[in-house]
C-alpha positions in Angstrom: 14.1 11.7 64.3 10.8 12.8 63.3 7.9 10.2 63.3 6.8 9.4 60.1 3.2 9.7 60.0 3.0 12.8 62.8 2.2 16.2 61.8 1.8 19.5 64.1 -0.8 22.1 63.7 1.6 24.8 65.9 -0.9 27.6 67.1 0.7 30.9 68.2 0.4 32.8 71.2 -1.7 29.6 72.7 -0.6 26.5 75.5 -3.0 23.8 76.5 -4.0 25.7 79.6 -5.1 29.4 77.5 -6.8 27.4 74.5 -9.7 25.6 76.0 -10.9 21.9 74.9 -14.3 23.6 73.4 -11.8 25.9 71.0 -9.8 23.0 70.6 -12.6 20.8 69.4 -13.6 24.1 66.8 -10.3 23.2 65.3 -10.1 19.5 64.7 -13.2 18.8 62.3 -11.2 21.4 59.8 -7.9 19.7 60.4 -9.3 16.1 59.8 -11.1 18.0 56.5 -7.4 19.5 55.6 -5.7 16.0 56.1 -8.2 13.4 54.2 -8.1 10.3 54.9 -10.4 10.4 57.9 -11.0 7.0 59.1 -6.6 6.7 59.3 -5.8 10.4 61.5 -5.4 10.3 65.0 -5.1 13.1 68.1 -2.5 11.8 69.8 -1.6 14.9 72.2 -1.2 18.3 72.6 2.2 19.5 73.2 3.4 22.3 75.6 5.0 25.9 74.8 2.3 26.7 72.0 -1.1 24.9 71.4 0.4 22.2 69.5 -2.2 19.3 68.3 -0.2 16.4 67.1 -1.6 14.4 64.7 -0.5 11.0 63.4 -1.5 8.8 60.3 -0.9 5.2 59.9 2.2 4.7 58.3 0.7 3.6 54.9 -1.3 6.4 54.9 1.5 9.3 55.9 2.3 9.3 51.9 -0.6 9.8 50.7 -1.5 12.5 53.3 1.7 14.5 52.9 1.2 14.3 48.7 -2.2 16.3 49.9 -0.8 18.9 51.9 2.1 19.3 49.1 -0.9 20.0 46.5 -2.5 22.8 49.2 0.9 24.2 49.2 1.6 24.4 46.0 -2.1 25.4 44.6 -2.8 22.6 42.9 -5.4 21.0 45.9 -8.6 20.2 46.0 -11.7 22.3 46.7 -12.6 20.9 50.1 -9.0 21.0 51.6 -9.2 25.1 50.6 -12.5 25.5 52.1 -11.1 23.7 55.3 -7.7 26.1 55.5 -9.8 29.2 55.4 -12.0 27.8 58.2 -9.0 27.4 59.9 -7.7 31.0 59.1 -11.0 32.4 60.3 -11.1 30.5 63.7 -7.2 31.6 64.1 -8.2 35.1 63.4 -10.7 35.2 65.8 -8.6 33.6 68.3 -6.1 36.5 67.4 -3.4 34.4 66.5 -1.8 32.4 63.7 -0.5 29.0 63.0 2.0 26.6 61.1 1.5 23.1 60.2 4.4 21.2 60.1 5.3 17.1 58.7 8.9 17.2 60.5 9.2 14.0 58.6 8.9 15.6 55.2 10.2 18.8 56.4 6.9 20.6 54.8 5.5 23.5 56.7 2.2 25.1 55.5 1.5 28.9 56.9 -2.4 29.4 58.3 -1.6 33.9 58.7 -4.9 34.2 60.6 -4.6 37.6 62.4 -1.5 38.4 60.4 -3.6 38.5 56.8 -5.0 42.0 55.5 -7.5 42.5 57.1 -10.2 44.2 54.6 -12.4 46.8 55.5 -16.1 46.2 56.4 -18.3 46.9 53.8 -22.3 47.4 53.9 -24.6 46.5 54.6 -26.4 46.7 51.2 -29.5 45.8 49.3 -29.3 43.4 46.6 -31.8 40.6 45.7 -31.0 37.5 46.5 -32.6 33.5 46.7 -31.4 31.2 49.1 -32.5 27.2 49.9 -33.1 25.0 52.4 -34.9 23.4 55.0 -37.5 25.5 56.4 -37.0 24.5 60.3 -38.5 27.5 62.4 -41.3 30.2 62.0 -41.6 32.8 64.9 -42.7 36.0 65.8 -45.7 37.9 67.3 -45.6 41.4 65.1 -47.2 42.1 61.8 -43.2 40.7 60.5 -42.6 37.3 61.5 -39.3 35.5 61.0 -38.5 32.3 58.9 -35.4 30.5 59.6 -33.9 28.5 56.5 -31.1 26.0 57.3 -28.7 25.4 54.3 -25.9 22.9 55.3 -24.1 24.9 58.5 -25.6 27.8 57.7 -29.0 29.6 59.1 -30.6 32.5 57.1 -33.4 34.5 58.4 -36.4 35.7 56.1 -38.8 38.7 57.2 -42.2 37.4 56.3 -45.5 38.9 56.6 -48.0 37.2 58.5 -50.2 36.2 55.3 -46.4 34.8 53.7 -45.8 33.0 56.9 -49.4 31.2 56.9 -48.7 29.8 53.3 -45.4 28.7 53.7 -46.1 27.2 57.0 -47.4 24.3 55.2 -43.8 23.5 54.0 -42.4 23.7 57.7 -39.3 20.9 58.1 -39.1 20.9 54.3 -36.9 22.2 51.6 -38.0 25.6 50.0 -36.3 28.1 48.1 -36.8 31.9 49.3 -36.5 35.0 47.2 -36.1 38.3 47.6 -34.3 41.4 48.5 -31.2 40.8 51.1 -29.2 42.9 53.4 -25.5 41.8 53.0 -22.2 42.9 54.9 -18.3 42.0 53.2 -16.5 41.0 57.1 -13.3 41.6 57.8 -12.1 38.3 55.8 -13.7 39.4 52.4 -16.3 37.0 52.5 -20.1 38.5 52.0 -22.8 37.3 54.4 -26.2 37.6 53.9 -27.6 39.0 57.3 -31.0 39.1 56.1 -33.7 38.5 53.6 -37.3 40.6 53.6 -39.4 37.5 51.6 -40.7 38.4 48.3 -42.0 34.7 47.0 -40.5 31.2 47.8 -41.2 27.7 46.0 -41.2 24.2 47.9 -38.3 22.3 46.4 -38.7 18.7 45.2 -37.3 15.9 48.0 -37.0 13.2 45.3 -33.4 12.1 45.0 -31.6 12.9 42.0 -30.9 9.4 41.2 -35.1 8.2 41.7 -35.6 11.2 39.3 -33.5 10.3 36.7 -34.9 6.9 36.8 -38.2 8.1 36.6 -37.6 10.8 33.3 -35.7 7.8 32.1 -38.7 5.5 32.3 -40.8 8.3 30.9 -38.7 8.5 27.8 -39.0 4.8 27.4 -42.8 4.5 27.1 -43.3 7.4 24.6 -43.0 5.5 21.2 -40.8 6.6 18.8 -39.3 9.1 21.0 -35.7 8.6 23.1 -34.6 10.9 25.4 -31.0 11.0 26.9 -30.8 12.2 30.7 -27.2 12.5 31.4 -26.6 12.2 35.6 -25.6 15.7 36.0 
């Protein structure tokens, strides 16, 4: 009989000897996000036959994990779970394979089509005005056109700028900025649009004051105005 808290991610056409540890480590953060209950998920082994990361969760949390996975299968899962599912499918597509997530005790199986999903034609590049915000963490280049590197979460965007624009934005290095300009976009085989490059038109520094402090400051300001009362929603 299957263990109550055991879940198996069965990757087709891969074995523990053909799926490197480095590549397996790329899958694991998205599996953790998929399961939720991060402090109670444990990788206990990788089974042979195919590459099968076996995950175990404490018995008292197994039903909650099962309910989360069941919601994913029935189309009522959380946004973070579907994002993790999409990331796993992209990894599987890159590896030319597919997978099935099984919860044997609960008789639950979720398909990850990976390479088997419909591959959409690449579209682009096309040009369209765009804006990006994030941390300006690098400025480089020796020609008249230089590159600005903006980090937003896990994504890095490259912006082409003139030397004069580079001098003006350089004082905001390692700070948050919003950049505007003509973007070069491409739609990949997964149907996702990606910004390849942005030609800088203008930029604006962003406040790094936490939202909670900004709300407190606004409330303090409203209380200091006689006869006025500003209602500030947390947003």
